[in-house]
C-alpha positions as CSV (number, residue, x, y, z in Angstrom):
1,X,52.8,138.9,22.6
2,X,50.4,141.0,25.3
3,X,46.7,139.4,25.0
4,X,44.4,142.1,26.7
5,X,45.3,145.9,27.7
6,X,43.3,147.9,29.8
7,X,43.7,151.9,30.8
8,X,42.1,153.2,33.9
9,X,42.2,156.9,34.1
10,X,41.6,159.8,36.7
11,X,38.2,160.6,37.9
12,X,38.8,164.2,36.1
13,X,40.3,162.9,32.7
14,X,44.1,163.4,34.1
15,X,47.1,161.4,33.9
16,X,47.0,157.6,33.6
17,X,46.4,155.8,36.7
18,X,46.8,152.1,35.9
19,X,47.2,150.1,32.9
20,X,46.9,146.0,33.1
21,X,48.5,144.2,30.2
22,X,47.8,140.7,30.4
23,X,49.5,137.8,28.6
24,X,49.6,134.0,28.6
25,X,52.7,131.7,29.2
26,X,51.5,128.3,29.0
27,X,49.2,127.5,32.1
28,X,50.0,131.0,33.9
29,X,48.7,134.0,33.2
30,X,51.4,137.2,33.7
31,X,49.3,140.7,34.4
32,X,51.5,143.6,34.1
33,X,50.3,146.2,36.6
34,X,51.8,150.0,35.4
35,X,51.0,152.9,37.2
36,X,49.1,153.3,40.4
37,X,47.3,151.2,42.6
38,X,44.9,153.2,44.6
39,X,41.6,153.6,46.1
40,X,38.6,154.2,43.2
41,X,38.7,153.2,39.8
42,X,42.3,151.9,39.8
43,X,41.3,149.0,42.6
44,X,38.3,148.3,41.1
45,X,39.8,147.6,37.7
46,X,42.3,145.3,39.5
47,X,39.6,143.7,40.9
48,X,37.8,143.1,38.2
49,X,40.6,142.1,35.6
50,X,41.6,139.6,37.9
51,X,37.6,138.2,38.1
52,X,38.1,138.2,34.1
53,X,41.5,136.5,34.2
54,X,39.8,133.5,36.9
55,X,37.0,132.5,34.5
56,X,39.3,130.0,32.5
57,X,42.4,130.7,34.4
58,X,44.0,129.3,37.8
59,X,47.7,131.0,37.8
60,X,48.1,134.0,37.7
61,X,51.1,136.2,37.9
62,X,51.0,140.2,39.1
63,X,53.8,141.8,37.9
64,X,54.5,144.9,40.0
65,X,58.0,146.3,38.4
66,X,56.0,149.5,37.0
67,X,53.9,150.2,40.2
68,X,55.1,153.6,41.3
69,X,52.5,153.8,44.6
70,X,50.3,151.3,46.4
71,X,47.7,152.7,49.0
72,X,45.9,150.6,51.6
73,X,43.0,150.2,49.4
74,X,45.3,148.8,46.8
75,X,46.9,146.7,49.1
76,X,43.3,145.3,50.1
77,X,42.3,144.6,46.5
78,X,45.6,142.8,46.1
79,X,44.7,140.5,48.9
80,X,40.9,140.0,47.9
81,X,42.6,139.0,44.5
82,X,44.4,136.5,46.4
83,X,41.8,135.3,48.5
84,X,39.3,135.2,45.2
85,X,42.4,133.1,43.4
86,X,43.0,130.6,45.9
87,X,38.6,130.3,46.1
88,X,39.0,129.2,42.9
89,X,41.4,126.2,43.5
90,X,44.4,128.5,41.9
91,X,47.2,130.8,43.1
92,X,48.3,134.2,42.5
93,X,51.7,135.2,42.8
94,X,53.8,138.2,42.7
95,X,56.9,139.2,40.7
96,X,59.4,142.1,40.0
97,X,58.1,144.2,43.4
98,X,59.4,147.1,43.5
99,X,61.2,148.4,46.6
100,X,58.7,151.1,47.7
101,X,55.8,148.2,47.3
102,X,58.2,145.9,49.2
103,X,58.6,147.9,52.0
104,X,54.6,148.5,52.1
105,X,54.2,144.7,52.4
106,X,56.9,144.2,55.2
107,X,55.5,146.8,57.1
108,X,52.4,145.4,57.1
109,X,53.4,141.9,57.5
110,X,51.8,140.4,54.4
111,X,55.6,139.0,52.9
112,X,54.5,136.1,54.5
113,X,50.8,136.0,52.5
114,X,52.0,136.6,49.0
115,X,54.5,134.4,47.5
116,X,57.1,136.6,45.9
117,X,59.7,136.3,43.2
118,X,62.8,138.4,41.5
119,X,61.5,137.7,37.9
120,X,58.3,136.4,35.3
121,X,60.9,133.1,34.7
122,X,61.1,132.5,38.5
123,X,57.2,133.2,39.1
124,X,56.1,130.9,36.2
125,X,58.9,128.1,37.1
126,X,56.9,128.3,40.5
127,X,53.5,127.1,39.3
128,X,56.0,123.9,37.2
129,X,57.5,122.4,40.2
130,X,56.3,119.4,41.6
131,X,53.7,120.0,44.1
132,X,52.8,123.5,43.3
133,X,49.2,124.5,43.3
134,X,48.6,125.6,39.7
135,X,46.5,124.6,37.2
136,X,45.7,120.9,36.7
137,X,46.7,119.9,32.9
138,X,43.8,117.8,31.3
139,X,46.1,115.1,30.4
140,X,49.2,113.2,31.7
141,X,50.0,112.4,28.4
142,X,52.9,113.1,26.1
143,X,53.8,117.2,26.2
144,X,53.7,119.3,23.4
145,X,54.6,123.1,23.1
146,X,52.7,124.9,20.3
147,X,53.8,128.4,19.2
148,X,52.0,130.3,16.7
149,X,50.8,134.2,16.3
150,X,47.4,133.0,15.9
151,X,45.5,133.1,18.7
152,X,42.7,131.3,16.9
153,X,45.2,128.5,15.7
154,X,46.5,128.2,19.1
155,X,42.8,127.5,20.7
156,X,42.2,125.1,17.9
157,X,45.6,123.3,18.7
158,X,45.2,123.0,22.2
159,X,41.6,121.5,21.8
160,X,42.8,119.3,19.2
161,X,45.7,117.9,20.7
162,X,44.1,117.7,24.5
163,X,41.1,115.5,23.2
164,X,44.2,112.9,21.7
165,X,45.4,112.6,25.0
166,X,48.1,115.3,24.7
167,X,49.2,117.7,27.6
168,X,49.8,120.6,25.6
169,X,51.1,124.3,26.5
170,X,51.0,127.3,23.8
171,X,52.5,130.6,23.4
172,X,52.5,133.3,20.8
173,X,55.9,134.7,21.8
174,X,59.4,133.4,21.2
175,X,60.7,134.7,24.2
176,X,57.9,133.0,26.2
177,X,58.4,129.8,24.2
178,X,61.8,129.6,25.1
179,X,60.9,130.6,28.8
180,X,58.6,127.3,29.0
181,X,61.3,125.1,27.3
182,X,63.4,126.1,30.5
183,X,60.8,125.9,33.1
184,X,59.2,122.5,32.0
185,X,60.1,119.2,29.6
186,X,58.4,119.1,26.2
187,X,58.2,115.9,24.1
188,X,57.5,118.1,20.8
189,X,57.7,121.8,19.6
190,X,54.4,122.7,17.1
191,X,56.0,126.0,15.4
192,X,53.7,128.1,13.2
193,X,54.9,129.3,9.7
194,X,55.4,133.1,10.5
195,X,57.6,132.2,13.8
196,X,60.3,130.7,11.6
197,X,60.5,133.7,9.0
198,X,63.8,135.0,11.0
199,X,67.2,133.2,10.4
200,X,67.8,134.0,14.3
201,X,64.4,131.9,15.4
202,X,65.4,128.7,14.5
203,X,68.9,129.2,16.1
204,X,67.3,130.4,19.6
205,X,64.9,127.1,19.8
206,X,68.3,125.1,19.1
207,X,69.9,126.8,22.3
208,X,67.2,126.3,24.2
209,X,66.2,122.8,23.6
210,X,68.8,120.9,21.0
211,X,67.3,117.3,21.5
212,X,63.5,118.7,21.2
213,X,62.0,117.3,17.8
214,X,60.0,120.3,16.0
215,X,56.9,120.2,13.4
216,X,56.6,123.5,11.7
217,X,53.1,124.2,10.3
218,X,52.8,125.2,7.1
219,X,50.5,128.2,5.7
220,X,47.8,126.0,4.5
221,X,47.3,124.8,7.8
222,X,45.1,127.5,8.6
223,X,43.0,127.5,6.0
224,X,42.6,123.9,5.2
225,X,39.4,122.0,6.1
226,X,39.9,122.0,10.0
227,X,39.3,117.9,10.0
228,X,41.7,117.2,7.6
229,X,44.4,119.7,8.5
230,X,43.9,118.1,12.4
231,X,43.9,114.6,11.3
232,X,47.0,114.8,9.3
233,X,48.8,116.4,12.4
234,X,47.9,114.2,14.5
235,X,49.3,111.7,12.0
236,X,52.7,114.0,11.8
237,X,52.9,114.2,15.6
238,X,52.5,110.3,16.2
239,X,55.1,109.6,13.5
240,X,57.3,111.8,15.1
241,X,56.8,111.2,18.6
242,X,57.3,107.4,17.6
243,X,60.5,108.0,16.0
244,X,61.8,109.7,19.2
245,X,60.7,106.9,21.4
246,X,62.3,104.3,19.1
């Protein structure tokens, strides 16, 4: 599910110049660019958007699959975005680079500067490889993946579980959760009530990780007293993980 969407139009209110759609896949933020990365509003918007992401994120992927044109200013903006990310102790990667943009990178000898990948999955996986520069997990404990369509619930779960000593990843998309399970090992999966409504969804998780224990959050979790709900969930998690390791 896309978390943020911005649209930048031409100076005279003409055709769409650039749109930026952002979503979080675990510790990685994917920014999908659609249109033209050119001098003026488009370049300014991309630079400002990366600065906005860097407020609390450090692992960024620019998806360029829908970029039809990039000029010198736009390319300079991408270089500055990479520099800003590294200055913030993060990393920026490119994925789905179209042939026209790839030729520009080759002509300007910037292919060695940017880390490019064929797909979102490969770019995300690169952040999870041992030794990769990425956001450092808060905890070195057992790893839990949280899946829920409610962003507020996910924020609460991340804070609750991190303070309890767990390494937490989260997603509001079934597809992104499956991607994360392919690139990183987890000890437990927490699933919101609306994510299991379709009969196909539990089957999809079985394919992605048949040995991964699952705890389903009931509808009452988001409406109960937060302290009681959190304490009860931590008890369920401890019991489930202890059963798995026994």
